[in-house]
N, CA, C and O atoms as CSV, one atom per row, in Angstrom:
chain,resi,resn,atom,element,x,y,z
A,1,UNK,N,N,25.563,-90.181,188.406
A,1,UNK,CA,C,26.538,-90.779,188.286
A,1,UNK,C,C,26.170,-91.115,190.119
A,1,UNK,O,O,25.583,-90.456,190.978
A,2,UNK,N,N,26.942,-92.640,190.123
A,2,UNK,CA,C,26.907,-93.186,191.320
A,2,UNK,C,C,28.145,-93.519,191.594
A,2,UNK,O,O,29.009,-94.058,190.903
A,3,UNK,N,N,28.137,-92.917,193.326
A,3,UNK,CA,C,29.766,-93.016,193.616
A,3,UNK,C,C,29.301,-94.130,195.074
A,3,UNK,O,O,28.287,-93.999,195.759
A,4,UNK,N,N,30.357,-95.167,195.237
A,4,UNK,CA,C,30.241,-95.989,196.579
A,4,UNK,C,C,31.577,-95.358,197.730
A,4,UNK,O,O,32.797,-95.193,197.770
A,5,UNK,N,N,30.154,-95.150,198.675
A,5,UNK,CA,C,31.363,-94.854,200.273
A,5,UNK,C,C,31.044,-95.746,200.749
A,5,UNK,O,O,29.849,-95.850,201.022
A,6,UNK,N,N,32.039,-96.906,201.105
A,6,UNK,CA,C,32.060,-98.100,201.860
A,6,UNK,C,C,30.740,-99.446,201.125
A,6,UNK,O,O,30.690,-99.953,200.004
A,7,UNK,N,N,29.963,-99.615,202.191
A,7,UNK,CA,C,28.664,-100.104,201.529
A,7,UNK,C,C,27.465,-99.393,200.966
A,7,UNK,O,O,26.428,-99.967,200.632
A,8,UNK,N,N,27.716,-97.926,200.876
A,8,UNK,CA,C,26.345,-97.127,200.446
A,8,UNK,C,C,26.786,-96.756,199.019
A,8,UNK,O,O,27.943,-96.519,198.671
A,9,UNK,N,N,26.046,-96.747,198.500
A,9,UNK,CA,C,25.670,-96.234,197.040
A,9,UNK,C,C,24.986,-95.129,196.771
A,9,UNK,O,O,23.819,-95.206,197.153
A,10,UNK,N,N,25.350,-93.864,196.120
A,10,UNK,CA,C,24.597,-92.679,196.123
A,10,UNK,C,C,24.482,-92.360,194.737
A,10,UNK,O,O,25.425,-92.410,193.948
A,11,UNK,N,N,23.305,-92.029,194.451
A,11,UNK,CA,C,22.833,-91.880,193.105
A,11,UNK,C,C,22.566,-90.151,193.384
A,11,UNK,O,O,21.953,-89.460,194.198
A,12,UNK,N,N,23.529,-89.922,192.036
A,12,UNK,CA,C,23.098,-88.259,192.160
A,12,UNK,C,C,21.682,-87.875,191.305
A,12,UNK,O,O,21.421,-88.391,190.218
A,13,UNK,N,N,20.969,-87.062,191.858
A,13,UNK,CA,C,19.568,-86.365,191.434
A,13,UNK,C,C,19.080,-85.548,190.848
A,13,UNK,O,O,18.104,-85.265,191.542
A,14,UNK,N,N,19.062,-84.741,189.755
A,14,UNK,CA,C,18.714,-83.664,189.378
A,14,UNK,C,C,17.633,-83.030,189.013
A,14,UNK,O,O,17.247,-83.175,187.853
A,15,UNK,N,N,17.007,-82.305,189.793
A,15,UNK,CA,C,15.676,-81.431,189.719
A,15,UNK,C,C,15.531,-79.811,189.543
A,15,UNK,O,O,15.754,-78.875,190.311
A,16,UNK,N,N,15.036,-79.895,188.127
A,16,UNK,CA,C,14.423,-78.618,187.252
A,16,UNK,C,C,13.220,-78.125,187.916
A,16,UNK,O,O,12.064,-78.505,187.725
A,17,UNK,N,N,13.582,-77.357,188.606
A,17,UNK,CA,C,12.061,-76.613,189.542
A,17,UNK,C,C,11.517,-74.905,188.145
A,17,UNK,O,O,10.524,-74.178,188.127
A,18,UNK,N,N,12.844,-74.961,187.197
A,18,UNK,CA,C,12.214,-74.092,186.217
A,18,UNK,C,C,10.687,-74.328,185.886
A,18,UNK,O,O,9.735,-75.012,186.262
A,19,UNK,N,N,10.979,-73.458,185.055
A,19,UNK,CA,C,9.894,-73.135,183.668
A,19,UNK,C,C,10.169,-72.733,182.517
A,19,UNK,O,O,9.420,-72.265,181.659
A,20,UNK,N,N,11.778,-73.007,182.494
A,20,UNK,CA,C,11.958,-72.971,181.464
A,20,UNK,C,C,11.649,-73.629,179.783
A,20,UNK,O,O,10.611,-74.270,179.615
A,21,UNK,N,N,12.484,-73.445,178.763
A,21,UNK,CA,C,12.004,-73.872,177.184
A,21,UNK,C,C,11.502,-75.474,177.729
A,21,UNK,O,O,11.948,-75.626,178.867
A,22,UNK,N,N,10.732,-76.683,177.278
A,22,UNK,CA,C,10.670,-78.204,177.446
A,22,UNK,C,C,11.800,-78.651,176.800
A,22,UNK,O,O,12.552,-79.372,177.456
A,23,UNK,N,N,12.108,-78.371,175.595
A,23,UNK,CA,C,12.880,-78.445,175.296
A,23,UNK,C,C,14.681,-78.527,175.394
A,23,UNK,O,O,15.549,-79.308,175.004
A,24,UNK,N,N,14.632,-77.326,176.097
A,24,UNK,CA,C,15.542,-76.881,176.523
A,24,UNK,C,C,16.151,-78.001,177.869
A,24,UNK,O,O,17.328,-78.271,178.110
A,25,UNK,N,N,14.650,-78.606,178.745
A,25,UNK,CA,C,15.384,-79.462,179.580
A,25,UNK,C,C,15.002,-80.635,179.151
A,25,UNK,O,O,14.676,-81.179,180.206
A,26,UNK,N,N,14.812,-81.426,178.279
A,26,UNK,CA,C,14.821,-82.742,177.938
A,26,UNK,C,C,16.615,-82.683,177.390
A,26,UNK,O,O,17.463,-83.500,177.750
A,27,UNK,N,N,16.869,-81.461,176.425
A,27,UNK,CA,C,18.443,-81.997,176.665
A,27,UNK,C,C,19.003,-81.767,177.609
A,27,UNK,O,O,19.905,-82.602,177.544
A,28,UNK,N,N,19.184,-81.142,178.637
A,28,UNK,CA,C,19.869,-81.217,179.907
A,28,UNK,C,C,19.774,-82.544,180.292
A,28,UNK,O,O,20.795,-83.225,180.208
A,29,UNK,N,N,18.413,-83.211,180.831
A,29,UNK,CA,C,18.231,-84.306,181.056
A,29,UNK,C,C,18.901,-85.349,180.474
A,29,UNK,O,O,19.430,-86.267,181.102
A,30,UNK,N,N,18.886,-85.211,179.177
A,30,UNK,CA,C,19.726,-86.394,178.207
A,30,UNK,C,C,21.061,-86.402,178.539
A,30,UNK,O,O,21.560,-87.465,178.908
A,31,UNK,N,N,21.856,-85.208,178.459
A,31,UNK,CA,C,23.054,-84.821,179.120
A,31,UNK,C,C,23.623,-85.535,180.264
A,31,UNK,O,O,24.737,-86.051,180.363
A,32,UNK,N,N,22.157,-85.443,181.562
A,32,UNK,CA,C,22.281,-85.939,182.678
A,32,UNK,C,C,22.405,-87.522,182.428
A,32,UNK,O,O,23.358,-88.203,182.808
A,33,UNK,N,N,21.210,-88.026,181.678
A,33,UNK,CA,C,21.303,-88.929,181.855
A,33,UNK,C,C,22.540,-90.197,181.343
A,33,UNK,O,O,22.625,-91.310,181.863
A,34,UNK,N,N,23.377,-89.706,180.265
A,34,UNK,CA,C,24.268,-90.102,179.938
A,34,UNK,C,C,25.592,-90.128,180.725
A,34,UNK,O,O,26.435,-90.874,180.226
A,35,UNK,N,N,25.985,-89.436,181.918
A,35,UNK,CA,C,26.407,-89.166,183.095
A,35,UNK,C,C,26.290,-90.008,184.070
A,35,UNK,O,O,27.253,-90.081,184.833
A,36,UNK,N,N,25.022,-90.936,184.349
A,36,UNK,CA,C,24.282,-91.627,184.810
A,36,UNK,C,C,23.539,-90.463,186.117
A,36,UNK,O,O,23.883,-90.686,187.278
A,37,UNK,N,N,23.200,-90.054,186.026
A,37,UNK,CA,C,22.624,-88.440,186.841
A,37,UNK,C,C,20.985,-88.816,186.364
A,37,UNK,O,O,20.786,-88.814,185.149
A,38,UNK,N,N,19.946,-89.100,187.168
A,38,UNK,CA,C,18.931,-89.132,187.340
A,38,UNK,C,C,18.404,-87.732,187.393
A,38,UNK,O,O,18.946,-86.796,187.982
A,39,UNK,N,N,16.925,-87.679,186.493
A,39,UNK,CA,C,16.623,-86.505,186.514
A,39,UNK,C,C,15.163,-86.041,186.880
A,39,UNK,O,O,14.468,-86.949,186.424
A,40,UNK,N,N,14.364,-85.155,187.434
A,40,UNK,CA,C,13.014,-84.754,187.260
A,40,UNK,C,C,13.118,-83.524,186.964
A,40,UNK,O,O,13.962,-82.735,187.390
A,41,UNK,N,N,11.926,-83.246,185.933
A,41,UNK,CA,C,11.399,-82.154,185.474
A,41,UNK,C,C,10.081,-81.467,186.552
A,41,UNK,O,O,9.023,-82.086,186.670
A,42,UNK,N,N,10.286,-80.318,187.188
A,42,UNK,CA,C,9.719,-80.407,188.524
A,42,UNK,C,C,9.180,-78.854,188.460
A,42,UNK,O,O,9.707,-78.096,189.275
A,43,UNK,N,N,7.746,-78.050,187.191
A,43,UNK,CA,C,8.082,-76.890,187.609
A,43,UNK,C,C,6.960,-76.607,188.696
A,43,UNK,O,O,5.941,-77.215,189.024
A,44,UNK,N,N,7.558,-75.449,189.114
A,44,UNK,CA,C,7.029,-74.854,190.511
A,44,UNK,C,C,5.404,-74.357,189.926
A,44,UNK,O,O,5.343,-74.324,188.697
A,45,UNK,N,N,4.196,-74.000,190.613
A,45,UNK,CA,C,3.228,-73.260,190.034
A,45,UNK,C,C,3.044,-71.769,191.856
A,45,UNK,O,O,3.234,-71.863,193.068
A,46,UNK,N,N,2.790,-71.139,191.309
A,46,UNK,CA,C,2.075,-69.895,192.278
A,46,UNK,C,C,3.254,-69.420,193.465
A,46,UNK,O,O,3.082,-69.029,194.620
A,47,UNK,N,N,4.342,-69.597,192.779
A,47,UNK,CA,C,5.612,-69.249,193.465
A,47,UNK,C,C,6.358,-67.735,194.380
A,47,UNK,O,O,7.426,-67.454,194.923
A,48,UNK,N,N,4.951,-67.039,194.098
A,48,UNK,CA,C,4.701,-65.674,194.684
A,48,UNK,C,C,5.283,-65.731,195.790
A,48,UNK,O,O,6.105,-66.647,195.811
A,49,UNK,N,N,5.184,-64.833,197.239
A,49,UNK,CA,C,5.518,-65.185,198.055
A,49,UNK,C,C,4.248,-65.140,198.495
A,49,UNK,O,O,4.136,-66.245,199.026
A,50,UNK,N,N,3.156,-64.555,198.631
A,50,UNK,CA,C,1.848,-65.052,199.271
A,50,UNK,C,C,2.236,-66.958,198.896
A,50,UNK,O,O,2.720,-67.476,199.902
A,51,UNK,N,N,2.120,-67.816,197.873
A,51,UNK,CA,C,2.124,-69.215,197.778
A,51,UNK,C,C,3.323,-69.881,198.751
A,51,UNK,O,O,3.328,-70.667,199.698
A,52,UNK,N,N,4.226,-69.213,198.076
A,52,UNK,CA,C,5.495,-69.663,199.519
A,52,UNK,C,C,5.536,-69.608,200.498
A,52,UNK,O,O,6.114,-70.455,201.178
A,53,UNK,N,N,4.818,-68.380,201.072
A,53,UNK,CA,C,5.439,-68.085,202.517
A,53,UNK,C,C,3.577,-68.759,203.077
A,53,UNK,O,O,3.271,-68.600,204.259
A,54,UNK,N,N,2.786,-69.287,202.333
A,54,UNK,CA,C,1.577,-69.602,202.945
A,54,UNK,C,C,1.942,-71.369,202.824
A,54,UNK,O,O,1.359,-71.991,203.712
A,55,UNK,N,N,2.935,-72.406,201.735
A,55,UNK,CA,C,2.880,-73.334,201.342
A,55,UNK,C,C,1.865,-73.660,200.522
A,55,UNK,O,O,1.515,-74.838,200.455
A,56,UNK,N,N,1.204,-72.632,199.736
A,56,UNK,CA,C,0.531,-72.791,198.709
A,56,UNK,C,C,1.102,-72.624,197.208
A,56,UNK,O,O,0.978,-71.710,196.393
A,57,UNK,N,N,1.625,-73.586,197.172
A,57,UNK,CA,C,2.625,-74.036,195.593
A,57,UNK,C,C,1.747,-75.117,195.178
A,57,UNK,O,O,0.950,-75.614,195.974
A,58,UNK,N,N,1.855,-75.524,193.922
A,58,UNK,CA,C,1.873,-77.305,193.457
A,58,UNK,C,C,2.898,-76.825,192.356
A,58,UNK,O,O,3.243,-75.805,191.759
A,59,UNK,N,N,3.291,-78.715,192.485
A,59,UNK,CA,C,4.675,-79.186,191.975
A,59,UNK,C,C,4.447,-79.977,190.947
A,59,UNK,O,O,4.004,-81.020,191.428
A,60,UNK,N,N,4.523,-80.096,189.370
A,60,UNK,CA,C,4.189,-81.190,188.745
A,60,UNK,C,C,5.015,-81.427,187.983
A,60,UNK,O,O,5.359,-80.726,187.031
A,61,UNK,N,N,5.529,-82.678,188.384
A,61,UNK,CA,C,6.346,-83.556,188.469
A,61,UNK,C,C,6.696,-84.593,187.421
A,61,UNK,O,O,5.892,-85.524,187.457
A,62,UNK,N,N,7.775,-84.754,186.363
A,62,UNK,CA,C,7.681,-85.981,185.576
A,62,UNK,C,C,9.194,-86.258,185.322
A,62,UNK,O,O,10.102,-85.528,185.719
A,63,UNK,N,N,9.296,-87.036,184.839
A,63,UNK,CA,C,10.728,-87.965,184.905
A,63,UNK,C,C,10.547,-89.363,185.369
A,63,UNK,O,O,9.471,-89.921,185.152
A,64,UNK,N,N,11.524,-89.989,186.002
A,64,UNK,CA,C,12.147,-90.838,186.492
A,64,UNK,C,C,11.481,-91.408,187.681
A,64,UNK,O,O,11.764,-90.778,188.700
A,65,UNK,N,N,10.656,-92.441,187.870
A,65,UNK,CA,C,9.778,-92.851,189.143
A,65,UNK,C,C,10.639,-93.104,190.594
A,65,UNK,O,O,10.364,-92.947,191.784
A,66,UNK,N,N,11.777,-93.560,189.875
A,66,UNK,CA,C,12.377,-94.474,190.695
A,66,UNK,C,C,13.373,-92.922,191.909
A,66,UNK,O,O,13.646,-92.885,193.109
A,67,UNK,N,N,13.632,-91.783,190.588
A,67,UNK,CA,C,14.526,-90.673,190.796
A,67,UNK,C,C,13.374,-89.938,191.989
A,67,UNK,O,O,13.674,-89.443,193.075
A,68,UNK,N,N,11.953,-90.068,191.351
A,68,UNK,CA,C,11.073,-89.389,192.152
A,68,UNK,C,C,11.030,-89.686,193.955
A,68,UNK,O,O,10.818,-88.952,194.920
A,69,UNK,N,N,11.313,-90.976,193.812
A,69,UNK,CA,C,10.528,-91.896,194.735
A,69,UNK,C,C,11.723,-91.385,196.388
A,69,UNK,O,O,11.477,-91.076,197.554
A,70,UNK,N,N,13.023,-91.558,195.531
A,70,UNK,CA,C,14.245,-90.782,196.256
A,70,UNK,C,C,14.069,-89.618,197.143
A,70,UNK,O,O,14.473,-89.464,198.295
A,71,UNK,N,N,13.447,-88.899,196.451
A,71,UNK,CA,C,13.374,-87.172,196.592
A,71,UNK,C,C,12.134,-86.861,197.220
A,71,UNK,O,O,12.168,-85.855,197.928
A,72,UNK,N,N,10.755,-87.625,197.124
A,72,UNK,CA,C,9.218,-86.722,197.362
A,72,UNK,C,C,9.127,-86.600,198.841
A,72,UNK,O,O,8.187,-86.029,199.394
A,73,UNK,N,N,10.374,-87.287,199.628
A,73,UNK,CA,C,10.250,-86.257,201.225
A,73,UNK,C,C,10.495,-84.753,200.970
A,73,UNK,O,O,9.890,-83.900,201.620
A,74,UNK,N,N,11.536,-84.395,199.857
A,74,UNK,CA,C,11.817,-83.056,200.249
A,74,UNK,C,C,10.808,-82.295,199.684
A,74,UNK,O,O,10.470,-81.162,200.024
A,75,UNK,N,N,10.306,-83.041,198.727
A,75,UNK,CA,C,9.434,-82.387,197.548
A,75,UNK,C,C,8.331,-81.549,198.711
A,75,UNK,O,O,8.011,-80.361,198.722
A,76,UNK,N,N,7.911,-82.676,199.650
A,76,UNK,CA,C,6.871,-82.036,200.926
A,76,UNK,C,C,7.408,-80.938,201.729
A,76,UNK,O,O,6.577,-80.476,202.510
A,77,UNK,N,N,8.894,-80.233,201.767
A,77,UNK,CA,C,9.022,-79.100,202.732
A,77,UNK,C,C,8.949,-77.663,201.743
A,77,UNK,O,O,9.337,-76.626,202.280
A,78,UNK,N,N,8.414,-77.592,200.185
A,78,UNK,CA,C,8.114,-76.596,199.768
A,78,UNK,C,C,6.474,-76.648,198.889
A,78,UNK,O,O,6.106,-76.127,197.837
A,79,UNK,N,N,5.856,-77.422,199.771
A,79,UNK,CA,C,4.572,-77.353,198.244
A,79,UNK,C,C,3.645,-78.155,199.022
A,79,UNK,O,O,3.947,-78.907,199.949
A,80,UNK,N,N,2.309,-77.887,198.484
A,80,UNK,CA,C,1.218,-78.209,199.190
A,80,UNK,C,C,0.414,-79.142,198.050
A,80,UNK,O,O,-0.668,-79.572,198.448
A,81,UNK,N,N,0.839,-79.547,196.545
A,81,UNK,CA,C,0.049,-80.612,195.896
A,81,UNK,C,C,1.276,-80.932,195.280
A,81,UNK,O,O,2.092,-80.014,195.195
A,82,UNK,N,N,1.602,-82.122,194.799
A,82,UNK,CA,C,1.986,-82.884,193.368
A,82,UNK,C,C,1.565,-83.409,192.507
A,82,UNK,O,O,0.914,-84.402,192.829
A,83,UNK,N,N,1.601,-83.284,191.852
A,83,UNK,CA,C,0.820,-83.710,190.707
A,83,UNK,C,C,1.779,-85.012,189.868
A,83,UNK,O,O,1.336,-85.550,188.854
């Protein structure tokens, strides 16, 4: 979905950090796309308290490159490696 506020255009991006069924993720991503929402599949590994507390997590990102480019700075807040 894109909203125009004055001269600014905002595109919504859905980021799925779960490790749920891959087919379910694809189905939801397709529904999002039909509504104009970009999506990224981004499961997080080592999300135990030790991984999260010390920034020792990894994110495996798949999906729209434009969406990734828009949110890659946010990923840096809770990860050590992005693949």
